[in-house]
C-alpha positions in Angstrom: 195.5 -56.1 90.2 198.6 -54.3 88.9 200.9 -56.8 90.7 199.1 -59.8 89.1 199.1 -58.4 85.6 202.7 -57.2 85.7 204.1 -60.3 87.4 207.8 -60.5 86.6 209.2 -63.9 85.7 212.9 -64.8 85.7 213.7 -61.0 85.5 212.7 -60.6 81.8 210.1 -58.0 80.9 207.5 -59.4 78.6 207.8 -56.2 76.5 211.4 -57.3 75.7 210.5 -60.9 75.0 211.2 -62.0 71.5 209.5 -65.0 69.8 210.9 -65.7 66.4 209.7 -68.6 64.3 211.8 -69.6 61.3 210.8 -67.9 58.1 209.7 -71.2 56.6 207.3 -71.9 59.5 205.9 -68.4 59.3 205.2 -68.9 55.6 203.6 -72.2 56.3 201.4 -70.6 58.9 200.3 -67.9 56.5 199.5 -70.5 53.9 197.5 -72.6 56.4 195.5 -69.5 57.6 194.8 -68.7 53.9 193.5 -72.3 53.4 191.4 -71.9 56.6 189.7 -68.8 55.1 189.3 -70.6 51.8 187.5 -73.4 53.7 185.3 -70.8 55.5 184.3 -69.4 52.1 183.6 -72.8 50.6 180.9 -73.2 53.2 179.5 -69.8 52.4 176.9 -69.1 49.7 175.7 -65.8 48.3 172.3 -66.7 49.7 173.8 -66.9 53.1 174.1 -63.1 52.9 170.3 -62.8 52.7 170.3 -61.6 56.3 172.2 -58.5 55.2 169.1 -57.6 53.2 166.5 -59.2 55.4 167.9 -57.9 58.7 170.3 -55.1 57.8 169.9 -53.4 61.2 171.0 -56.5 63.1 174.0 -57.1 60.8 175.0 -53.4 61.1 174.7 -53.4 64.9 176.7 -56.6 65.1 179.5 -55.3 62.9 179.6 -52.0 64.8 179.8 -53.8 68.1 182.6 -56.0 66.7 184.9 -53.3 65.3 183.9 -50.3 67.5 182.4 -51.4 70.9 184.6 -54.4 71.5 188.0 -52.6 70.9 186.8 -49.6 72.8 186.0 -51.6 75.9 189.2 -53.6 75.4 191.1 -50.3 75.7 189.3 -49.6 79.0 190.1 -53.1 80.2 193.8 -52.8 79.4 194.0 -49.5 81.4 191.9 -50.9 84.3 194.2 -54.0 84.5 197.3 -51.9 83.9 198.8 -54.5 81.6 202.1 -54.2 80.0 202.3 -52.5 76.6 202.8 -55.6 74.5 200.0 -57.4 76.3 197.7 -54.5 75.6 198.7 -54.5 71.9 198.0 -58.2 71.7 194.6 -57.8 73.3 193.7 -55.0 70.9 194.9 -57.0 67.9 192.7 -59.9 68.8 189.7 -57.6 69.5 190.1 -56.0 66.0 190.2 -59.4 64.1 187.0 -60.7 62.6 185.3 -63.9 63.6 186.3 -67.2 62.0 184.2 -70.3 61.2 184.7 -71.6 64.8 181.9 -69.2 65.7 179.7 -70.9 63.2 180.6 -74.4 64.5 179.9 -73.3 68.1 176.6 -71.7 67.1 175.5 -75.0 65.4 176.5 -77.0 68.5 174.5 -74.6 70.7 171.5 -74.9 68.5 171.7 -71.2 67.6 170.8 -69.3 64.4 173.5 -70.6 62.1 172.3 -68.5 59.1 172.8 -65.3 61.1 176.2 -66.5 62.3 177.4 -67.3 58.8 176.1 -63.9 57.5 177.9 -62.0 60.3 181.1 -64.0 59.7 181.0 -63.4 56.0 180.3 -59.6 56.3 183.0 -59.2 59.0 185.6 -61.0 57.0 184.9 -58.9 53.9 185.1 -55.7 55.9 188.2 -56.9 57.9 190.5 -56.2 55.0 190.2 -52.5 55.8 188.4 -52.5 59.2 191.0 -54.7 61.1 194.1 -52.5 60.4 192.0 -49.3 60.7 190.4 -50.3 64.0 193.7 -51.5 65.4 195.6 -48.3 64.5 192.8 -46.1 65.9 192.1 -47.9 69.2 195.7 -48.6 70.0 196.4 -44.9 70.3 194.0 -44.7 73.2 196.3 -46.8 75.4 199.3 -44.6 76.2 201.8 -47.4 76.8 200.7 -49.4 73.7 200.7 -46.3 71.5 204.2 -45.4 72.6 205.5 -48.9 72.0 203.9 -49.0 68.5 205.6 -45.7 67.6 208.9 -47.5 68.4 208.0 -50.3 66.1 207.2 -47.9 63.3 204.3 -49.9 62.1 203.0 -48.9 58.7 199.2 -49.3 58.5 199.3 -50.1 54.7 201.6 -53.0 55.4 199.0 -54.4 57.7 196.3 -53.8 55.1 198.3 -55.7 52.5 198.9 -58.6 54.9 195.3 -58.8 55.9 194.2 -58.6 52.3 196.5 -61.5 51.3 195.5 -63.6 54.3 191.7 -62.9 54.2 190.7 -61.2 51.0 192.4 -63.4 48.4 191.6 -66.9 49.8 188.1 -65.8 50.9 187.3 -64.5 47.4 188.7 -67.7 45.8 186.6 -69.9 48.1 183.4 -67.9 47.3 184.2 -68.3 43.6 184.7 -72.0 43.8 181.6 -72.4 45.9 179.6 -70.4 43.3 181.2 -71.9 40.1 181.7 -75.5 41.2 179.3 -76.1 44.1 179.6 -79.9 44.0 183.4 -79.8 44.2 183.1 -77.2 47.0 180.8 -79.5 49.0 183.3 -82.3 48.8 186.3 -80.1 49.6 184.9 -78.4 52.6 184.6 -81.8 54.4 188.4 -82.1 54.3 189.7 -78.6 54.2 188.6 -77.3 57.6 189.7 -80.3 59.8 192.8 -80.8 57.8 193.8 -77.1 58.1 193.2 -77.1 61.8 195.4 -80.2 62.3 198.2 -78.6 60.1 198.0 -75.3 62.0 198.3 -77.1 65.3 201.3 -79.1 64.1 203.1 -76.1 62.7 202.6 -74.0 65.8 203.6 -76.8 68.2 206.6 -77.6 66.0 207.7 -74.0 65.8 207.4 -73.4 69.5 208.7 -76.8 70.6 211.9 -75.2 71.9 210.1 -72.3 73.5 207.4 -73.9 75.5 209.0 -72.6 78.7 207.9 -69.2 77.6 204.3 -70.1 78.1 204.9 -71.3 81.6 207.1 -68.3 82.5 204.7 -65.7 81.4 201.3 -67.4 82.0 200.8 -65.3 85.1 201.2 -62.1 83.2 198.6 -62.8 80.5 196.1 -65.3 82.0 193.9 -62.8 83.8 193.8 -60.3 80.9 192.9 -63.0 78.4 190.2 -64.6 80.5 188.7 -61.2 81.4 188.7 -60.0 77.8 187.1 -63.2 76.5 184.4 -63.0 79.2 183.9 -59.4 78.2 183.7 -60.2 74.5 181.0 -62.9 75.1 179.2 -60.5 77.3 179.2 -57.8 74.6 177.8 -60.3 72.1 175.0 -61.3 74.5 174.2 -57.7 75.4 174.2 -56.8 71.7 171.7 -59.6 70.9 169.4 -58.5 73.8 169.6 -54.9 72.6 168.5 -56.1 69.1 165.8 -58.2 70.7 166.9 -61.4 69.0 165.4 -64.8 69.6 167.3 -67.2 71.9 168.8 -68.9 68.8 169.9 -65.5 67.5 171.3 -64.5 70.9 173.6 -67.5 70.8 174.8 -66.7 67.3 175.6 -63.1 68.2 177.3 -64.1 71.4 179.7 -66.4 69.7 180.2 -64.1 66.7 181.5 -61.3 69.0 183.0 -63.5 71.7 185.1 -65.9 69.5 187.8 -64.2 67.3 189.9 -65.4 64.4 193.0 -65.8 66.6 194.8 -67.7 63.9 194.9 -64.5 61.9 196.0 -62.6 65.0 198.9 -65.0 65.5 200.1 -64.6 61.9 199.8 -60.8 62.2 201.6 -60.8 65.5 204.5 -62.9 64.1 204.7 -60.8 61.0 204.8 -57.4 62.7 205.5 -58.0 66.4 208.0 -60.9 66.6 210.2 -58.7 68.8 207.3 -58.0 71.1 206.7 -61.5 72.3 203.8 -60.4 74.6 201.7 -59.8 71.5 202.3 -63.3 70.0 201.8 -64.9 73.4 198.4 -63.2 74.0 197.2 -64.1 70.5 198.3 -67.7 70.8 196.9 -68.3 74.3 193.7 -66.3 73.5 193.0 -68.9 70.8 193.3 -71.8 73.2 191.2 -70.1 75.9 188.3 -68.9 73.7 188.1 -72.4 72.1 187.7 -74.0 75.5 185.3 -71.4 76.9 183.3 -71.4 73.6 182.9 -75.2 73.7 181.9 -75.1 77.3 179.2 -72.4 76.7 178.0 -74.1 73.5 177.7 -77.5 75.3 175.8 -75.8 78.2 173.4 -74.1 75.8 172.9 -77.4 73.9 172.0 -79.2 77.1 169.5 -76.5 78.0 167.9 -76.8 74.5 167.7 -80.5 74.8 166.1 -80.3 78.2 163.6 -77.7 76.9 162.4 -80.2 74.3 
């Protein structure tokens, strides 16, 4: 297992790998992620948080599983697989990010409880301004290699809080305000914001990494198994959490995607902002996003077919 996860490629340790996008592209990526969160909020209404009042226990357990259980088990996984320090940091960064609206879309496709999914996404994004940097700082210290490398980086937790607040808090609050104050405009905007933002983000990332695509091939063997294992574990945590809460089949699908699908766009931006000299962190965040989209679509399609057959 250690040999697989620490596979050396072309003699360059992944912990010394540097991925540096031009400042203009990094700024563009941040703006696009902000627009993405703005789009998530446009599709959120205050009444969507009714589950917080109607089912506070389920929401509390889901949030606790997201920011406590998932990162804790990710620490165990990084130690069990004996991954390189930068890979462990990337895995923990992803684990501490909230869900995005992809979880809502997958829940809808799987014929799950969309209301529960939206409520969990909204609550997790509101809490993420503080919970993401706090959880990341706390759980990273439990992996000795990751903790040592983070001390070399001299990461300031308040810098991460400020970055997350700007990337999540401001656009999310603005989107909620627009949705509340001008609901008709919000309804028209949300049809274009989300698909447009996804296309822009894809173009920016592909353009910025156009000259560095060899990196993905060179280091795929180092990160593929940890990413796939963590994604499977995250989906399993969501499913087990739903069963522990005795949710309906529709609720189980919502909770599974909420905990199994992360906002990896946010993770990529944070990785570029704070860990550009630790290319393994950026690589894990970027490839995690591709993998969990593919695995999420596959699972949602399978559940959808089962629902159709049942009817």
